C-alpha positions in Angstrom: -74.3 -36.4 -61.7 -76.9 -35.5 -59.0 -80.2 -37.3 -59.1 -82.2 -34.6 -57.4 -84.0 -33.6 -54.3 -81.7 -30.8 -53.4 -84.2 -29.4 -51.0 -86.5 -30.8 -48.3 -86.2 -32.0 -44.8 -82.9 -30.2 -44.2 -82.0 -26.8 -42.8 -80.0 -25.3 -45.7 -82.0 -25.4 -49.0 -80.5 -22.2 -50.4 -76.9 -23.3 -49.6 -77.3 -26.7 -51.2 -78.9 -25.2 -54.4 -76.1 -22.6 -54.6 -73.4 -25.2 -54.2 -74.8 -27.4 -56.9 -75.3 -24.4 -59.3 -71.8 -23.1 -58.6 -70.2 -26.5 -59.3 -72.2 -26.8 -62.5 -73.2 -30.4 -61.5 -75.6 -32.1 -64.0 -78.7 -32.5 -62.0 -82.1 -34.3 -62.4 -85.3 -32.7 -61.0 -86.5 -34.6 -57.9 -90.1 -34.6 -56.7 -89.1 -32.2 -53.9 -87.3 -29.9 -56.3 -90.5 -29.8 -58.4 -92.7 -29.2 -55.3 -90.6 -26.3 -54.0 -89.6 -24.8 -57.4 -93.2 -24.6 -58.5 -94.6 -23.8 -55.1 -96.9 -26.9 -55.2 -99.1 -27.9 -52.3 -97.8 -31.5 -52.5 -94.3 -33.0 -52.9 -95.5 -36.2 -54.5 -94.2 -38.4 -51.6 -95.8 -41.6 -50.4 -96.4 -41.5 -46.7 -97.0 -44.4 -44.4 -99.2 -42.7 -41.8 -100.9 -39.4 -40.9 -98.0 -38.3 -38.7 -95.4 -38.8 -41.5 -97.7 -37.0 -43.9 -98.1 -34.0 -41.5 -94.3 -33.8 -41.1 -93.8 -34.0 -44.8 -96.2 -31.2 -45.4 -94.5 -29.2 -42.7 -91.2 -29.7 -44.5 -92.6 -28.7 -47.9 -94.2 -25.5 -46.6 -91.2 -24.5 -44.6 -88.8 -25.2 -47.4 -90.9 -23.3 -49.9 -90.9 -20.3 -47.5 -87.1 -20.4 -47.0 -86.0 -21.0 -50.6 -85.1 -17.8 -52.5 -86.8 -17.0 -55.8 -83.6 -17.4 -57.7 -83.1 -20.8 -56.3 -86.6 -21.8 -57.1 -86.0 -20.7 -60.6 -82.9 -23.0 -60.7 -85.0 -25.9 -59.5 -87.7 -25.3 -62.1 -85.1 -25.4 -64.8 -83.8 -28.9 -63.9 -84.4 -31.7 -66.4 -86.5 -34.7 -65.6 -84.0 -37.1 -67.2 -80.6 -37.1 -68.7 -79.2 -39.7 -71.2 -75.5 -40.3 -71.8 -73.5 -42.8 -73.9 -70.8 -44.2 -71.7 -68.4 -46.9 -72.9 -70.8 -47.7 -75.7 -73.8 -48.2 -73.3 -77.0 -46.1 -73.2 -77.2 -44.7 -69.6 -80.4 -43.1 -68.4 -80.5 -41.0 -65.3 -83.8 -40.2 -63.5 -85.0 -39.5 -60.0 -87.7 -42.0 -59.3 -88.1 -44.1 -62.4 -88.2 -43.6 -66.2 -92.0 -43.5 -65.8 -92.4 -40.9 -63.0 -90.1 -38.9 -60.9 -92.0 -40.0 -57.7 -92.2 -43.7 -58.4 -90.4 -45.8 -55.8 -88.3 -48.6 -57.3 -87.5 -50.6 -54.2 -85.2 -53.5 -54.5 -87.9 -56.1 -53.6 -90.4 -54.7 -56.1 -91.8 -57.5 -58.3 -89.4 -58.4 -61.1 -92.2 -57.7 -63.6 -91.9 -54.0 -63.0 -88.2 -54.1 -63.8 -88.8 -56.1 -66.9 -91.3 -53.6 -68.2 -88.8 -50.8 -67.6 -86.0 -52.8 -69.2 -88.2 -53.3 -72.3 -89.4 -49.8 -72.7 -86.7 -47.4 -71.5 -84.3 -47.7 -74.4 -81.3 -47.9 -72.0 -78.7 -50.4 -71.0 -78.2 -48.8 -67.6 -80.8 -47.0 -65.5 -79.6 -44.9 -62.6 -82.1 -43.5 -60.1 -82.7 -42.6 -56.4 -85.8 -41.5 -54.6 -86.0 -44.5 -52.2 -82.7 -43.4 -50.5 -81.6 -47.1 -50.3 -78.7 -48.1 -52.5 -78.7 -51.4 -54.5 -78.0 -52.8 -58.0 -79.5 -55.6 -60.0 -79.6 -56.8 -63.6 -82.9 -57.6 -65.2 -83.2 -58.8 -68.8 -79.7 -57.5 -69.5 -80.4 -54.0 -68.1 -78.4 -52.8 -65.1 -80.5 -51.0 -62.5 -78.6 -48.8 -60.0 -80.1 -47.0 -57.0 -77.4 -44.5 -56.0 -78.7 -44.1 -52.4 -78.7 -40.7 -50.7 -76.0 -38.2 -49.8 -78.2 -36.2 -47.4 -80.9 -38.5 -46.0 -80.1 -42.3 -46.1 -82.9 -44.6 -45.2 -81.0 -47.9 -44.9 -79.8 -47.6 -41.4 -76.3 -46.2 -42.3 -76.1 -42.5 -41.4 -73.1 -41.8 -43.7 -73.6 -40.1 -47.0 -73.9 -42.6 -49.9 -73.1 -42.2 -53.6 -72.3 -44.6 -56.5 -69.4 -44.8 -58.8 -70.0 -46.5 -62.2 -67.3 -48.2 -64.1 -69.1 -50.0 -66.9 -65.9 -51.7 -68.1 -65.1 -53.3 -64.7 -66.1 -56.8 -63.6 -68.0 -55.1 -60.8 -69.5 -52.1 -62.5 -71.0 -50.3 -59.4 -69.2 -49.3 -56.2 -71.2 -47.8 -53.4 -69.1 -45.3 -51.4 -69.9 -44.3 -47.8 -68.6 -41.0 -46.6 -68.6 -39.7 -43.0 -69.6 -36.1 -42.4 -70.4 -33.8 -39.5 -73.8 -35.3 -38.8 -73.9 -33.7 -35.3 -73.8 -30.2 -36.8 -76.3 -31.1 -39.5 -78.7 -32.4 -36.9 -78.2 -29.4 -34.7 -78.9 -27.1 -37.7 -82.3 -28.9 -38.2 -83.1 -28.6 -34.5 -82.4 -24.8 -34.7 -85.3 -24.4 -37.2 -89.0 -25.0 -37.0 -88.6 -28.4 -38.7 -89.7 -31.5 -36.8 -87.3 -33.1 -34.4 -87.8 -36.4 -36.3 -85.8 -35.0 -39.3 -82.7 -34.6 -37.1 -83.1 -38.0 -35.6 -83.5 -39.5 -39.1 -80.1 -38.4 -40.3 -78.5 -39.4 -37.0 -79.9 -43.0 -37.4 -79.7 -43.3 -41.2 -83.5 -43.5 -41.3 -83.7 -46.5 -39.0 -86.7 -46.8 -36.7 
């Protein structure tokens, strides 16, 4: 399962979309997939300052221009949520939250937010991304899992991160870190018109 944001900030949007489509990976629509697929003027991101906002807008416009029409069509066809029954548990997969694809569910968010989602989402497990920071917690009997990010971690670890769920195990979530050729990936970004900061971000795992 892929939780979305196939495109944005990276040098190879067409190659990523083609790889996911060819592998027939069940995929959720991320806010960037929505922004690029529908040629929107905003990606739905929350920026901390004007510089970050300008770089994000640069990324959106560059990625829109680079992404082929057939791949935009693929992005538009992605679903906003998927539900599965796994080991007798109702599992909900979304990008940001069950409420909005661009809602940030950070680990330190007030527990009241998680309680509202636990009460209204009709799920025993909620798996999401968007913050690019992996964690898990249980609130009111509902397991919340942020799977992290394969392509753009933001927790200071540059390696790709994904989650394995085994709901029958004593520890139901395993976060896996995978090394990859980050040097080549950063060089590919630097060979485009994208901002230098995007290459530095993947090299540092989003650390300042």
